C-alpha positions in Angstrom: 60.6 228.7 59.2 64.3 226.4 59.6 66.8 225.3 61.8 69.0 227.5 63.4 71.9 225.5 61.8 73.3 226.6 57.9 72.0 224.3 55.5 75.0 222.3 54.5 76.2 222.3 51.3 75.5 219.2 49.2 78.2 217.4 47.5 77.0 215.0 44.4 77.3 211.4 45.3 76.7 207.9 43.6 73.6 207.6 45.7 71.8 210.7 45.7 73.2 212.6 42.5 70.2 214.5 41.6 69.9 217.9 44.2 66.5 218.1 45.5 64.3 221.3 44.7 64.8 222.4 47.9 68.6 222.7 47.8 68.1 224.3 43.9 66.5 227.0 45.5 69.3 227.5 48.3 71.6 227.7 45.7 69.6 230.4 43.7 69.1 232.3 46.9 72.4 232.5 48.3 73.6 233.5 44.3 71.8 236.4 44.4 73.5 239.5 46.5 73.2 243.1 46.1 76.2 244.9 44.9 76.8 248.0 47.2 77.7 251.4 44.7 75.6 250.4 42.0 72.3 252.5 41.9 70.1 254.3 39.1 68.4 256.2 42.0 68.1 259.6 42.3 70.1 261.4 44.8 67.6 264.0 46.0 65.2 261.6 48.3 62.5 264.3 47.7 62.4 264.0 43.7 61.0 260.5 44.1 57.5 259.4 44.3 57.9 255.9 45.0 61.3 254.0 44.9 61.6 249.8 45.9 63.7 249.2 48.3 67.2 248.9 47.7 68.6 247.9 51.1 72.9 248.6 51.6 74.1 250.2 54.7 71.2 250.8 57.3 70.7 252.0 60.9 68.1 251.0 63.1 65.7 252.6 65.4 62.9 251.7 67.7 60.7 253.5 70.4 60.1 251.7 73.5 57.3 251.8 74.8 56.2 249.1 76.8 57.5 245.5 78.4 61.1 244.8 79.6 64.4 246.1 78.3 64.8 242.6 77.5 62.3 242.6 75.2 63.0 245.7 73.5 66.3 244.8 72.7 65.3 241.2 71.5 63.0 243.5 68.9 65.7 245.5 67.5 67.7 242.0 67.1 65.2 240.5 65.4 65.0 243.8 63.0 68.3 243.4 62.5 67.6 240.0 61.4 64.6 241.0 59.2 67.2 243.7 57.8 70.1 241.2 56.8 67.6 238.7 55.6 66.7 241.1 52.8 70.1 241.8 51.6 71.9 244.7 53.8 74.4 245.7 56.1 73.5 246.9 59.5 75.2 249.7 61.0 74.1 251.1 64.0 71.0 251.1 65.9 69.1 253.4 68.3 66.1 252.9 71.1 64.3 255.7 72.4 62.5 255.0 75.8 59.2 257.5 74.9 55.6 256.5 76.4 54.1 256.4 72.9 56.0 257.2 69.3 55.9 260.9 68.6 53.0 261.3 65.9 55.3 264.1 64.0 58.5 262.1 63.6 58.2 258.8 65.5 61.2 259.3 67.6 61.9 262.9 69.6 63.4 265.8 67.5 66.5 265.8 69.9 66.8 261.5 68.6 66.5 262.8 65.3 69.5 264.6 65.1 71.5 262.4 66.8 70.2 259.5 64.3 71.2 262.3 61.7 75.1 262.3 63.3 75.0 258.5 63.4 73.4 258.3 59.8 76.2 260.5 58.7 79.0 259.1 60.7 78.2 255.5 59.2 77.8 256.6 55.9 74.1 254.8 55.7 71.6 255.2 53.1 68.4 253.5 54.5 66.9 254.4 58.3 64.6 251.2 59.6 62.0 252.1 61.8 60.7 249.0 64.3 56.9 249.8 63.8 54.9 251.4 61.1 55.2 254.8 60.2 52.4 257.1 59.0 53.1 258.6 55.6 53.5 261.8 57.5 56.4 260.8 60.1 57.9 259.0 56.6 57.8 262.2 55.1 59.4 264.6 58.0 62.0 261.8 58.7 63.0 261.0 55.3 63.0 265.1 54.5 65.0 265.7 57.8 67.3 262.6 57.2 68.0 262.9 53.3 68.1 259.1 53.5 65.4 256.7 52.7 63.3 255.5 55.4 61.3 252.8 55.7 59.3 250.9 58.3 59.3 247.4 59.6 56.5 246.7 57.5 57.9 247.4 54.4 61.0 245.4 55.2 58.7 242.2 56.0 56.7 242.9 52.6 60.5 243.4 50.9 61.7 240.2 52.3 58.0 238.5 51.3 58.6 239.5 47.7 62.1 237.9 47.2 61.1 234.8 48.6 57.6 234.1 47.3 58.0 231.9 44.3 54.4 230.0 43.3 52.0 232.2 41.5 49.9 232.2 44.6 52.5 233.3 46.9 53.4 236.1 44.4 50.1 237.3 44.4 49.4 237.5 48.0 52.3 239.5 48.6 51.6 241.9 45.6 48.6 242.5 47.0 49.9 243.5 50.4 52.8 245.5 49.0 49.6 247.4 46.9 48.1 247.6 50.1 50.7 249.4 52.1 51.9 251.5 49.3 48.7 253.0 48.3 47.8 255.3 51.5 52.1 256.0 51.1 51.9 257.5 47.6 53.1 260.9 47.3 54.9 263.5 45.3 56.3 267.2 45.4 55.7 270.2 43.7 53.3 270.8 40.9 52.3 266.6 40.7 50.4 267.2 43.5 48.2 270.0 41.7 45.3 269.2 39.9 45.8 270.5 36.3 42.9 272.8 35.3 42.5 275.8 32.8 41.6 279.7 32.9 42.2 281.8 36.1 42.7 278.8 38.4 45.5 277.6 36.8 47.4 281.2 37.2 46.0 282.8 33.6 47.6 279.6 31.7 44.0 279.7 29.6 43.7 278.0 26.1 46.4 275.3 26.0 47.2 275.1 29.5 43.9 272.9 30.4 45.1 269.6 31.9 43.4 266.2 31.4 42.1 267.0 34.9 44.3 264.5 36.7 47.5 263.9 37.8 50.4 261.2 37.8 49.7 260.7 41.3 46.0 260.3 41.1 46.4 258.1 37.9 48.6 255.6 39.7 46.0 255.7 42.7 43.5 254.5 40.3 45.9 251.6 38.4 46.7 250.3 42.0 43.4 250.0 42.8 42.6 248.3 39.5 45.8 245.9 40.1 44.2 245.3 43.5 41.1 244.3 42.2 42.4 241.7 39.6 44.7 240.1 42.2 41.7 239.6 44.7 39.8 238.0 42.0 42.9 235.9 40.7 43.0 234.8 44.5 39.9 233.9 45.3 40.5 231.5 42.0 43.0 230.0 43.1 41.7 229.7 46.8 38.5 227.7 45.0 41.0 225.0 43.5 42.7 225.0 47.3 39.0 224.1 48.8 38.8 221.6 46.4 42.3 219.3 47.2 40.6 219.9 51.1 37.5 218.5 49.8 39.5 215.9 47.5 41.3 214.8 51.2 37.7 215.3 53.7 35.6 212.8 51.0 38.9 210.4 51.6 39.2 210.7 55.1 42.6 211.6 55.4 43.8 213.4 58.5 45.5 216.8 57.9 48.0 218.3 60.2 49.5 221.6 59.8 52.9 222.5 60.9 52.6 226.5 62.1 55.4 228.5 64.6 57.3 231.8 64.9 59.6 232.5 61.6 63.0 230.6 61.5 61.3 228.1 64.3 62.9 225.2 62.5 59.5 224.0 60.6 60.7 223.2 57.1 63.3 221.6 58.8 61.0 219.8 61.0 58.6 218.6 58.0 61.9 217.1 56.0 62.5 215.1 59.6 58.8 213.8 59.0 58.0 213.2 55.3 61.1 213.2 53.2 59.8 216.3 51.5 63.2 217.8 50.4 61.7 221.4 51.0 64.3 224.5 51.1 65.9 225.0 54.6 67.4 228.0 55.4 68.5 229.9 58.9 66.7 233.1 57.5 63.5 234.3 58.2 60.5 234.1 56.2 62.9 231.3 54.4 59.5 229.7 53.2 56.5 231.3 52.2 54.5 228.9 49.8 52.8 226.3 51.9 54.0 222.6 51.0 51.9 219.4 51.4 53.2 216.3 52.1 51.9 212.9 52.8 52.9 211.5 56.0 52.4 208.0 58.0 51.8 207.5 61.8 53.9 204.5 63.2 50.9 202.3 62.6 50.5 202.7 58.9 47.8 205.4 58.9 48.6 208.3 56.1 47.8 211.7 57.1 48.9 215.1 55.2 51.2 217.1 56.7 51.2 220.9 55.6 54.5 223.2 56.1 53.2 226.8 56.3 54.6 230.5 56.2 56.1 231.5 59.8 54.5 234.6 61.8 56.7 237.3 63.4 55.6 240.4 66.1 53.4 242.8 64.9 53.0 240.5 61.6 51.8 243.3 59.1 47.7 243.4 59.0 48.6 243.5 55.1 50.4 240.5 55.1 47.6 238.7 57.3 44.9 239.4 54.9 46.5 238.4 51.5 47.8 235.4 53.0 44.3 234.7 54.5 43.6 231.8 52.2 46.7 230.3 52.7 46.8 230.1 56.5 43.3 228.3 56.2 45.2 225.9 55.8 45.7 226.0 59.6 42.2 227.0 60.6 40.8 224.1 59.1 43.6 221.1 59.7 42.4 218.5 62.0 45.5 219.4 64.4 48.1 222.2 65.0 52.2 221.0 65.2 53.0 224.8 66.8 56.7 224.5 66.4 59.1 226.6 68.9 62.4 227.7 68.9 63.6 226.3 72.0 67.3 228.6 71.7 65.5 231.8 71.3 65.8 234.0 74.6 62.3 234.9 74.7 60.4 231.9 73.3 56.6 232.7 75.7 56.7 235.9 73.2 56.7 233.7 70.2 54.5 231.2 71.3 51.5 234.5 72.1 52.6 236.4 68.9 51.4 233.2 67.2 48.5 232.0 68.7 47.3 235.8 68.6 47.2 235.6 64.8 46.2 232.0 64.8 43.5 233.8 66.0 42.7 236.6 64.1 42.3 233.9 61.1 39.9 231.6 62.8 37.8 234.4 62.8 38.2 235.6 59.5 37.6 232.0 58.4 34.7 231.6 60.6 36.4 228.8 62.0 37.2 227.3 65.6 41.2 226.6 65.8 42.2 222.9 65.8 43.5 221.3 68.5 47.2 222.3 68.9 50.6 220.1 69.4 53.4 222.3 71.0 56.9 221.0 70.0 60.1 222.9 71.4 62.7 222.4 68.4 66.2 223.1 68.5 66.9 221.6 72.1 70.6 221.0 70.5 71.4 224.7 70.4 69.0 225.6 73.7 70.7 225.1 76.8 70.1 223.1 80.0 68.4 225.5 82.1 66.6 227.4 79.3 65.0 223.9 78.4 64.2 223.3 82.0 62.6 226.0 82.1 60.3 225.3 79.0 60.0 222.1 80.7 58.1 223.3 83.4 56.4 225.9 81.5 54.7 223.2 78.9 54.8 219.9 80.2 52.3 218.7 77.4 54.9 219.9 75.0 56.9 217.3 72.9 60.8 218.4 72.5 62.7 217.8 69.7 66.1 218.5 67.7 64.7 218.7 63.8 68.5 219.0 63.0 69.7 215.9 64.9 66.4 214.0 64.5 66.6 213.7 68.6 62.9 213.6 69.6 61.5 212.6 66.3 60.0 209.1 66.8 58.2 210.5 70.3 56.7 213.6 67.9 55.3 210.8 65.8 53.6 209.3 68.4 52.5 212.1 69.5 50.5 213.3 66.2 49.5 209.7 65.9 47.6 209.7 69.2 46.2 213.4 68.4 44.9 212.6 65.2 41.3 212.3 64.8 40.3 208.4 64.9 37.4 206.2 63.6 34.2 206.9 65.6 32.7 203.7 65.5 33.4 200.2 66.9 31.8 197.4 64.7 32.5 193.6 65.7 32.4 191.7 62.7 32.7 188.3 60.9 34.3 188.1 57.3 33.9 185.3 55.0 37.2 184.4 53.5 36.0 185.3 50.2 35.5 189.0 51.3 39.4 189.4 51.5 38.9 193.1 49.7 37.1 193.9 52.4 39.3 192.7 55.1 42.7 194.8 53.3 40.0 198.0 53.0 39.8 197.6 57.0 43.3 197.3 57.8 44.0 200.1 55.2 40.9 202.5 56.1 40.4 201.3 60.0 41.9 201.0 63.2 41.9 197.4 64.2 41.2 196.3 67.6 41.2 192.3 67.5 41.7 189.8 64.8 41.1 186.2 64.8 41.2 183.5 62.2 38.1 181.0 62.7 36.4 178.3 60.8 33.6 180.8 59.5 35.6 183.6 58.4 38.0 186.2 59.6 36.4 187.7 62.9 37.4 191.6 63.3 36.7 194.1 66.0 38.0 197.5 64.6 36.8 201.4 64.9 35.9 202.6 61.3 34.2 206.0 59.9 30.6 205.7 58.3 31.2 205.2 54.9 33.7 202.1 55.7 31.0 201.3 58.4 27.7 201.2 55.5 30.6 198.5 53.5 30.5 196.5 56.4 27.0 196.6 57.8 26.2 193.3 56.7 28.5 191.4 58.1 28.0 192.8 61.6 28.0 190.1 64.5 24.6 190.0 66.5 24.5 193.2 69.0 27.0 195.3 67.4 25.9 198.2 66.0 26.5 202.0 64.6 25.6 204.7 66.7 22.4 206.4 66.0 22.5 209.4 63.4 25.0 207.8 61.5 22.0 207.0 58.8 23.6 203.3 59.2 22.5 202.0 62.2 22.5 198.5 62.6 20.0 196.8 65.0 20.4 195.1 67.7 19.3 191.9 66.9 21.2 191.8 62.9 21.9 188.3 62.8 26.0 187.8 62.0 27.1 185.8 59.0 
């Protein structure tokens, strides 16, 4: 979500004595660190039904099934960054070349033994798999390795849980976590058996009859009830956002959504364009809660700019489902500013991953995706050869550096060009007593020509239907609003 550069520490000064909200967020986040060696978890992994993640020393393991070796290596590098963002120390990483993951243990049995040796040699307490594990694969690996095993999905969910700040964001993350957890709840020994009386209970008879529901079944029922409540809460919060969007539409304010891969620099770009002061951090998924700010085009027209949650390859479907209401901000914008990390080794893969998620969100929302403006960020960190290749592959893209400010004026102009313009052109002669209407034309319309005459102010402008209705009595003969607006002006209308 942010630039590749570490956010600088802020020294209080007389000109800016109060830190921004983003700086408070960064200070709070960096002050929280896991302490190694302190754990209240049971040492026997088979005794635990559900454990919250406590990542300390981890070993990564991946299965390379398709693509190039560079893509496989890049995926493992990204997994390492995800693990570090979650607060862990990466000790080692293994990749196995297979046509498909092993259905029992994700990797082959020989690789499991090699992985066990690596875990023991490094003293790791967690293994992270680069993929989504089935409940069976998770159980088999934990029994063989005797350490915690989590997959890429659980890791991303843990990061989201750490970074969510708003009530809406926390509810969406919790719903995604519970959706992931529900099919993976498990217990061992007697906890798996339904309690019954009589001979079926081994002759325990009277006094041995249980309530007919095990702890794991009770947990599942409670989780389903909690998920239903969260969906209702998220639905209510969605209505609030719909109301806010409706208000902006009534005021005819164009909306722009910033989308892109995680850590591509979206928040930094928002700060450059609006002085929003949101959290900027060189970490994956630093921003989860959408931020909307007002911005202006170079010619003074207002529009809204929304920073959205970042995407990632193989984004867990639970998150796409839970964050759908938030991601609809992008689906219903007038323009998408798609930010790409120009310094990434495989920027084309980033672009494809983001567009895939956008298509899913658009289909779910029943909307066609708005037009896209591609922005290549971090040009100060990318090599000349990489930039030359991107300029050739993406000739319509804007190249900027949100860190240094390079290219930002050109980006402002391109955004202004791509925003929806007022539909109707009018030719008006307004008496000098209509100064308020002239001011409204300057604020809400697009002035094409203006001349002061003896009879009043002659203005040629582009306007939207609502404003067109207000200026209709002052239209010069021969000008008209197009048919179908409900404000048609006869071609013979007399000017004033």
